[in-house]
C-alpha positions in Angstrom: 101.7 58.1 85.9 105.1 58.4 87.6 105.7 61.6 85.6 102.4 63.0 86.9 103.4 62.2 90.4 106.7 64.0 90.0 105.0 67.1 88.6 102.5 67.1 91.4 105.2 66.7 94.0 107.2 69.7 92.7 104.8 72.5 93.9 104.4 70.7 97.2 108.2 70.4 97.6 108.6 74.1 96.7 106.0 75.3 99.2 107.5 72.9 101.8 110.8 74.6 101.3 109.2 78.0 101.9 108.1 76.8 105.3 111.5 75.5 106.2 114.0 77.5 108.3 116.9 75.8 106.7 115.9 76.9 103.2 115.6 80.5 104.3 118.8 80.5 106.3 120.7 79.1 103.4 120.1 82.2 101.3 123.3 84.1 100.8 123.4 87.4 102.8 124.5 89.4 99.8 121.6 88.2 97.8 119.1 89.2 100.5 120.7 92.6 100.8 120.7 93.2 97.1 117.2 92.0 96.4 115.5 93.8 99.4 117.4 97.1 99.0 116.9 97.0 95.2 113.2 96.4 95.5 112.7 99.2 98.1 114.5 101.7 95.9 112.7 100.7 92.7 109.3 100.8 94.5 109.8 104.2 96.0 112.0 106.0 93.4 111.0 104.7 89.9 107.2 104.7 89.9 107.0 100.9 89.5 106.2 98.1 92.0 102.9 99.5 93.2 101.7 96.0 94.0 104.8 94.6 95.6 104.3 93.3 99.2 107.0 95.6 100.5 106.0 95.4 104.2 106.0 91.6 104.1 109.3 91.5 102.2 111.0 93.7 104.8 109.5 91.8 107.7 110.6 88.4 106.5 114.0 89.7 105.5 114.6 91.0 109.0 113.3 87.7 110.3 116.0 85.8 108.3 118.6 87.4 110.6 117.1 85.6 113.6 117.4 82.1 112.0 120.3 79.9 113.1 123.0 79.8 110.4 121.8 82.9 108.6 124.5 85.4 107.5 122.0 88.3 107.4 122.8 91.1 109.9 119.6 92.9 111.0 121.3 96.2 111.6 123.1 96.3 108.3 119.9 95.3 106.5 117.9 98.0 108.3 120.5 100.6 107.5 120.5 99.6 103.8 116.8 99.6 103.6 116.6 103.0 105.3 119.0 104.5 102.8 117.2 103.0 99.8 113.8 104.2 101.1 115.1 107.7 101.8 117.0 108.1 98.5 114.2 106.5 96.5 111.7 109.0 97.8 114.1 111.9 97.2 114.5 110.8 93.6 110.8 110.6 93.1 110.2 114.0 94.7 112.9 115.7 92.6 111.7 114.0 89.5 108.1 115.2 90.1 109.2 118.7 91.0 111.6 119.2 88.0 109.5 117.5 85.3 106.0 118.5 86.5 102.5 117.4 85.8 102.8 117.3 82.0 105.6 114.7 82.2 103.6 112.7 84.8 100.4 112.7 82.7 102.4 111.7 79.6 104.1 108.8 81.4 100.9 107.6 83.0 98.5 105.0 81.7 94.7 105.5 82.3 94.8 103.1 85.3 98.0 104.6 86.7 96.4 108.1 86.3 93.5 107.1 88.5 96.0 105.8 91.1 97.8 109.1 91.0 94.6 111.0 91.4 93.7 108.9 94.5 97.3 109.6 95.8 96.8 113.4 95.2 93.6 113.3 97.3 95.4 111.4 100.0 98.2 114.0 100.0 95.7 116.9 100.1 93.9 115.4 103.0 96.9 114.5 105.2 99.5 116.9 103.9 102.9 116.4 105.7 101.7 113.2 107.3 100.8 111.6 104.0 104.5 111.1 103.2 104.9 109.1 106.5 101.6 107.3 106.6 101.9 106.5 102.9 104.9 104.3 103.6 102.6 101.6 104.9 100.2 101.7 101.9 101.6 99.9 98.8 100.3 102.1 96.0 100.6 105.3 98.0 104.2 104.4 98.8 105.0 104.3 95.1 103.3 107.5 94.0 103.4 109.9 97.0 107.0 111.2 96.4 106.3 112.2 92.8 102.9 113.7 93.7 104.5 115.7 96.5 107.1 117.0 94.0 104.5 117.9 91.4 102.4 119.6 94.0 105.5 121.7 95.0 105.5 120.6 98.6 108.2 122.6 100.4 111.5 120.8 100.0 112.6 120.7 103.7 109.1 119.7 104.8 109.3 116.7 102.4 112.9 116.0 103.5 111.9 115.8 107.2 108.8 113.7 106.5 110.8 111.4 104.2 113.5 111.0 106.9 111.0 110.0 109.6 109.0 107.7 107.2 112.2 106.0 106.0 113.4 105.5 109.5 110.1 104.1 110.9 109.2 101.9 107.9 112.6 101.2 106.2 114.5 100.5 109.4 111.6 99.6 111.6 110.0 96.8 109.6 113.2 94.6 109.3 113.9 95.0 113.0 110.3 94.2 113.9 110.7 91.0 111.8 114.0 90.2 113.5 112.5 90.4 117.0 109.2 88.8 116.0 110.8 85.7 114.5 111.9 84.6 117.9 108.2 83.6 118.3 107.6 80.3 116.4 104.0 81.0 115.5 104.8 84.4 114.0 107.5 82.9 111.9 105.3 80.2 110.4 102.5 82.6 109.8 104.9 85.0 108.0 106.1 82.3 105.7 102.5 81.5 104.7 101.7 85.2 104.2 104.8 85.7 102.2 103.8 83.0 99.7 100.3 84.3 99.5 101.3 88.0 98.9 104.0 87.1 96.4 101.5 85.1 94.4 98.8 87.8 94.7 101.3 90.4 93.6 102.2 88.5 90.5 98.5 88.0 89.6 97.8 91.7 90.3 100.7 92.8 88.1 99.6 90.6 85.2 96.0 91.7 85.6 97.0 95.4 85.8 99.1 95.0 82.6 96.3 93.3 80.7 93.6 95.8 81.7 96.0 98.7 81.0 96.7 97.5 77.5 93.0 97.0 76.9 92.2 100.6 78.0 95.0 102.0 75.8 93.6 100.2 72.8 90.1 101.5 73.5 91.4 105.1 73.8 93.3 104.7 70.6 90.3 103.2 68.8 88.1 106.1 70.0 90.6 108.6 68.9 90.7 107.3 65.3 86.9 107.3 64.9 
């Protein structure tokens, strides 16, 4: 019975820490910079991370800078995220433009292919604005740079849209979190949302992988018949 009580207390203790200012403020600044900037680049430049809660991560990372005792600098964080978002999208665009649709279709699973098709429709509908608006939509944010490259969007048009989108989203979200965390109710709500979205992202990634493998096996079985 004592061991059961200990195991039951561990999740409660963990989530209690997530709601604690002291726990967040104790995170090393270099770790916050590395994780956040790395996640942003991977999500926008390498066609992975479609289900990452990027907006929430940036918001709460900026909020850390408002906590007493935190070593995170909001301006340095925003500058790093801006660069990662801008460079990541440029990498995605150049990759799509250089390698083209055959490469994209070869690299895409059936489920990812459907996500790409939805992104293409979004890009056709909104054009230049899709690169900016797409920053705030998780799966669009991941695929829009490559889709724009494959679709041969004019380079300088993409460059300007990418610059504006990276500035508004990449620099804006951490600063919004920094200023908002001075309101206690916003801070507590964000902690709860962060725990929810991280858990949902993990579940979504596992579910996506399972369904993707299942579809691949079904296609392979149909091909051998």
